N, C-alpha and C positions, 0 to 999 in steps of 0.2 A: 474111828476118832467118835469121843461122843462131844454132844452139845448141847446145850439146852435155851429154849428162849425162855425168859421172864415175862409175867402179863398183869398190865393194871387188873386190880379184882373185875371179877367176874369174864375178863376176857381171855383166858385161856385156854376152851372150850371153842371160843374162835378163830384163834391162834393154831391150835391142833388141827382144825379144817382146811385152813389156810394153805399150813405146811401141807396136811397132803394132797391139797387141790393142784397145789404147784409141782408135785418131786412122787407123790403116791406112797409117800415114806411112813410109816407105822412108828407112832412114839406114845410114853406115855406123859399123864397128868400129875403131876404131884402140887395139889394146891395153886398156886400161881405159876407153875414151872412147867414148862412141855420137854420132856428131855428124850435124845431121839443120837442114830447113829448115824454116820457117812465117812466114806471114802474118798468122796467124790468135789475135788478142790471149783471146778464148778456149779456143782452142786450149791453149796456153800455162798461162794459168791452170787449167785442167783440169788438166794434167800436173805443173800445182807442189803442189796440192793431193792428186791421189791416187797416185801414181805409188811405190809401194812397193823396188822394187830398188834405183837410185840411191842415191850418196852426195852428189851434188852436182848441181845444174841451172847453170848457166854461159849467158849471153846471151855470145855470143862476138865479140868485138870482133879478132879476128885470129888468122892461125896463119902460121908459118912457120918458116925451120929457125935463122935466128939473130937470137936475138930484139931486138938494137944493130938489125939492117936490118929488124923491123917496120913493115911499114905498118898502123895501126890505122883500122880506120875511123872517122872524125868525127861520133859522133852519141851524142858521150859525156852531151849537157845533157841528155838525157832520165834519166841516171844521177846524173848531180852537179847537186843544187839549189843557191840559194846557201852558197856556205859550209860548205857540207857537206866530212865527214871520208872518208878510206878508207883502209886498210890492203892492203899485198902481202903472199901470199902461194905460197911455189913448191913443188908437189908433184911430186915422181916424179923427185927428183934427189935425188944421194949428196952429202952435205958440205955442213957449214953455210954454208963462207964458199965455195963454187960458186953455193947456193943464194942468197946474197946479192948476191953480182955477177947474177947473173939481176935481181934484185928490182931489182938501183941501173940497168940497161938499160930495165929498162918503167917507172920510173920517168922515167928520163929522154926518154923515146918521150911519155910523157902529161903531163909535163910544159910540152914544147913542145905540145900538142895545147890544153893547158890556156891557155896564154899568147896565140895563136892566136883563141881561142874565147872570153877574158874569162871564164874558169870558175874562181871563187877557189874552190879545194879544198886541204884541208892533210893533213898524216900524222897517222893516231891508232892507234897500235898496240892500246890497250886495248879502245874501244867506236870503232868504223866506223864512217859510215852506209851506206858503200861497203865491197865487200870485191871485192879484184880478183884473180884463181887465173890463175898458171899454170901450165901443167900438160903436162909432156913427156911426148908416146908413143913415145919410143924413134927417132922418124923426124923429129919437127918437135913447135914450141912452140905453145899452145894457149894465148892473152890472154884472158879473158872476167872478166864481171860474174857474179858469186853473185847467182843471184835471190832467195835464201832466207837471205846472209847469214849462213849455220851449216850443219852437214853432216844429212843429210835424213835419214840411221839414225839421229839420236838423238828417238825417240819420247818424243811430250809427255806418255804416258799412262802411262811407267815411270815413275813416281814408286819404285814399291817394288822393285827390282831383287834378282836371283840370280846369283850369282856364274857359275852352270853356266850361262847362257842366254846366246842372241849379241845383238847389234843386232837390230833390226826390220827391216832391209835382207838380213841373213844367216836370220833365223826365218822371214819369206818367202820366202827360198832355198829353206827345208828343207820349206817348206809346197808349194813349188810340186816339187820332187824326189821330193817321195811320192805323186807323181800325182793330190793333193785337186786335183776340180775342181767347183765350186758345185752344191750341190743333193744332193752326198756326202752319209750318215753318216759323222762323222769321232770318233774317241778321240784323245786325246792324254792320256798318258801319266806323270805325276810333272810335270806340271806346272809346277812352281817358281812363278813369279813373272808364269806368263801371258800375256809375250807371243807365244810357237807358237799359240794358241788366238786370241789380239786380229789377230793379223798373217790368222790363216783366215779368220777372222768380218770383215774387213775388205775383205782378199779376196771373199769369196762375198758380200757383201753392197755393193759396189761403193762401197764409202764413203770419206770423206773423210778424209786422215791430219791434214791440217795446218790445219783447220777448228776444232776441238774448241772453242776459246770461243765457237762462234756455233751447232755444232749443237746437239741435243736430240737425248736417248733415243729409241733406236728403239722407237716405238710398239708392233711385231708381231715374231711371229720370224720370221728368215727364211734358217738355216741352222740345219742339226741339228748340233753342234759339243758335247761330251763334254768335259768335261777333269778329271781326279781326282788327287789327289797322298796320302799318309801322312802328313803333316807338316801340322797346322792351322797353322801357322805362315805354311806355304809358300802352303795358300789360303785363308787372309783375304788376305797380301797379295795375292794373283790377283786376286779380289773387288775388292779397290781399285784395281786398276787398270784392270780390263775397268769398274769403275763410271767408271772417267776414262774412258776408251774410249767410252762412253755405249753398251756393246754387252750390256749385264745381259740383257735379248732373246731374242739371239741365244749364251748361252753358257754352260751349265751346269757350274758347277764343283760338284765331290763331294768332303768327305774322308772316303776310301777306301783300303782296303789293298788292294794286286794279288789277294790271295785271295778277295776279295770282290765281286770284279768281276761275276762270274755271275750273282748275287743280285740282282743291278740293272739286268739288261739282259737282253733275250732273245736264244735263240738266234740266231747270224748276221744280229745286228744293222748291224753295222759294215763299210762301204766301206772304211776306210783305218784304220789306226791309226800313230802316232806316241810312240815312247816315250823320253825322255833318262834314260840309265840313267850315271849317279856311280858309283864303285868300291864304294857300300855296298850299291845296287844289282846286282851284277852277280850274286851268287850265287841271285838269281831270276828267272835269265834262264829255266829249265822252267817255273817257274809262269806263265812270262811267256807261254811258247809254249803252255802248256796254256789258261791263257783265252783266245788267239788261236783255239785250233780251234773254241773251242765259239764266241765271237761273231762273229770274222769269216766276212765271205763264201766261197764258194769263188772262189780268182782275185782274191780281194781281196789287199793290201799293206800290208805293216809295215814303216817308217824306221824305224832307232835310231838315235839317236848316244851314242856313249861314249868309252871312251879309246882314244887313238891307237894304245896298242900291245897294247889288248884282243882276244882271241885271237876272237872271236865264235864258239861250237858255234853250228852249224846245224842244226835239229831235221828230219828225213827228212819232214816233215809240209809242208814249206815249199822253195823253189826261190831259190836267191839270183838277183837280177838283178842289183844293181849293187853295190861297193865302193869308195870313194873316202876321200882325205884333206883334210880343211880346215884351214886355217892359224886361230890361237884366239890370240890375241897370239903369244905366244914359243914357242907349242907346235902343238898341231894335234889334232886331234880325226877319232876316226872314223866312218862312214855308210853302214850296209849298209842295203840295201833287198830287201827280201825279199816272195816271194808265196805264196799257200796254196794248196798243189797240191788 
């Protein structure tokens, strides 16, 4: 059986890497789609519950150059139960009219299979039982059943969101871009709603993301993740989100100002640091460098997320490893990775 992860722009390589880390399964990448094969249901369940990088998870019904000529594998009965409802969504195709034409073509193909197999399925645009995704890679169309019936990057724990923070998949990407690996000591500054800390905790503890309703609080610390914010409202919101993610034993959230960090942590304590810098915090960059010199181990890294057009001054005590931009709605953000000399 073939499957496909759909990733947000720029996250396909990380999705492929995470898939291999969890299962040793090799895959192919087509634009933002990661395609692989597996016959193990337990493996698929593990991926559905644990993968942090992808946006959707599809059971592939068919791949084709032209949707009207697509040969869909006729095993739909396992997804379409008696009187099931469904909806077709088309992604990565410009123009509403063109998407509607493609969706109609796919509907015609499915309808023929439904009739041949006596499947009673009806269209429901609001709350369908089955979500059929048609994704265009630039070379071919991937038609598949969304195994989660919604996007994966919307996290259930994120009940109190902050506008300056990304969705779960991009937050996880930032954690991996920082170089953080489980077992290291991580500090997240200006934590906002806690998403970055939570994604680091889920990664460090190899914890399921989508079984929160049956998951109990982890009874012992499994990571050293420290986070702070100078805004009490942010800290309170982050603590609530951390509790909803059942990670109170792995993440320590403090209400602190940047200037007070060295009074609470030992010298050269941290391996990695990540800071979310909004425009009001840019004037504190020199204090950030001062605190990092005291608390970050030699060779340790800082990842800074800031405004796209901010000209980040680089301290002579730090080496710029990389600089990149990531899209954020209609705008973008800058990402700088620095190493302490």
